[in-house]
C-alpha positions in Angstrom: 30.2 9.2 24.4 26.3 9.6 23.9 23.6 8.7 21.4 20.5 9.2 20.3 17.8 6.5 21.4 15.5 5.5 18.8 13.0 4.2 21.2 12.4 7.4 23.2 14.2 10.1 21.3 16.4 11.1 24.3 20.1 11.1 24.8 21.7 8.0 26.4 25.2 7.1 27.4 26.3 4.7 24.7 26.3 1.6 26.7 23.2 2.6 28.7 20.3 0.8 28.1 16.8 2.5 27.5 14.0 1.6 30.1 11.2 2.4 27.5 9.7 -0.5 25.6 7.9 0.2 22.3 4.5 -0.9 22.0 3.1 -1.7 18.4 -0.7 -1.7 18.2 -1.9 -4.2 15.7 -4.9 -3.4 14.0 -7.3 -5.4 12.0 -6.2 -3.7 9.0 -2.5 -5.0 9.4 -3.3 -8.3 10.3 -5.1 -8.8 7.0 -2.6 -7.2 4.8 0.1 -9.5 6.6 -1.1 -12.8 5.0 -0.2 -15.1 2.3 -3.3 -14.6 0.5 -2.9 -10.5 0.4 0.7 -11.0 -0.8 -0.4 -13.5 -3.6 -3.2 -11.4 -4.7 -0.8 -8.3 -4.9 1.6 -10.3 -7.3 -1.5 -11.3 -9.2 -2.7 -7.9 -9.8 0.7 -6.6 -10.7 0.8 -9.5 -13.2 -2.4 -8.6 -14.7 -1.2 -5.1 -14.9 1.8 -6.4 -17.0 3.9 -4.6 -14.2 3.1 -1.2 -15.4 1.1 1.8 -13.4 -2.2 1.9 -14.6 -2.5 5.7 -14.2 1.0 6.3 -16.1 -0.2 4.1 -18.8 -3.6 5.9 -19.3 -1.5 9.2 -19.4 0.6 7.4 -22.3 3.7 6.6 -20.1 5.1 3.5 -19.1 6.3 3.3 -15.2 7.1 0.0 -13.9 9.5 1.3 -10.8 8.1 1.5 -7.1 4.8 -0.4 -8.0 2.2 -0.9 -5.3 -1.3 -2.3 -5.1 -3.9 0.1 -4.0 -7.2 -0.8 -2.3 -9.6 1.8 -4.1 -12.0 1.2 -1.0 -10.1 1.4 2.0 -9.6 -1.9 3.9 -10.4 -0.1 7.1 -13.7 0.9 5.4 -14.6 -2.3 3.7 -12.4 -5.2 5.0 -14.5 -7.7 2.8 -13.0 -6.2 -0.4 -9.4 -6.9 0.4 -9.0 -9.7 -2.2 -11.6 -8.3 -4.6 -9.8 -8.0 -8.2 -12.4 -5.2 -8.9 -10.9 -3.1 -5.5 -7.5 -3.4 -6.6 -5.3 -1.3 -9.0 -1.5 -1.4 -9.7 0.1 2.3 -9.2 3.6 3.8 -9.1 4.5 5.2 -5.6 3.9 8.5 -7.0 0.4 8.1 -8.2 -0.4 5.7 -5.0 0.4 8.6 -2.5 -1.6 11.2 -5.1 -4.8 8.9 -4.8 -4.6 7.5 -1.1 -7.2 10.3 0.2 -8.6 11.5 -2.8 -12.3 10.2 -3.4 -12.9 12.0 -6.6 -10.8 9.6 -8.4 -12.3 6.8 -7.2 -14.6 6.3 -10.3 -11.8 6.3 -12.7 -9.6 3.9 -10.7 -12.6 1.5 -10.6 -13.2 1.7 -14.4 -9.6 1.1 -15.1 -9.7 -2.2 -12.7 -13.0 -3.2 -14.5 -10.8 -2.6 -18.1 -8.3 -4.6 -16.5 -10.1 -7.6 -15.3 -12.7 -7.7 -18.5 -9.6 -7.7 -21.1 
């Protein structure tokens, strides 16, 4: 009996171990995101957003499923803004994917974050 190996993608015998070892490259960004401070801040932003997607709410819909906290200025570009409330916004997974590489919407997101903080 054979199986597809999740490490190398080749076909091995069922009891035959793979000799390839996965190497995970840690980046500074992933280390920053894997901290208690970041996870606490993400929960805080969701609470301040009343567990609703900010863009959906602006469009007149209430979406509370699949919420993620998005860095408007990317952590890789500006790591000092990792925990800055004015750089964080609560989005549903659909909107998060849409805005990920869309710089034209940044001003709108900054305004929504400012409105949330100043409320």
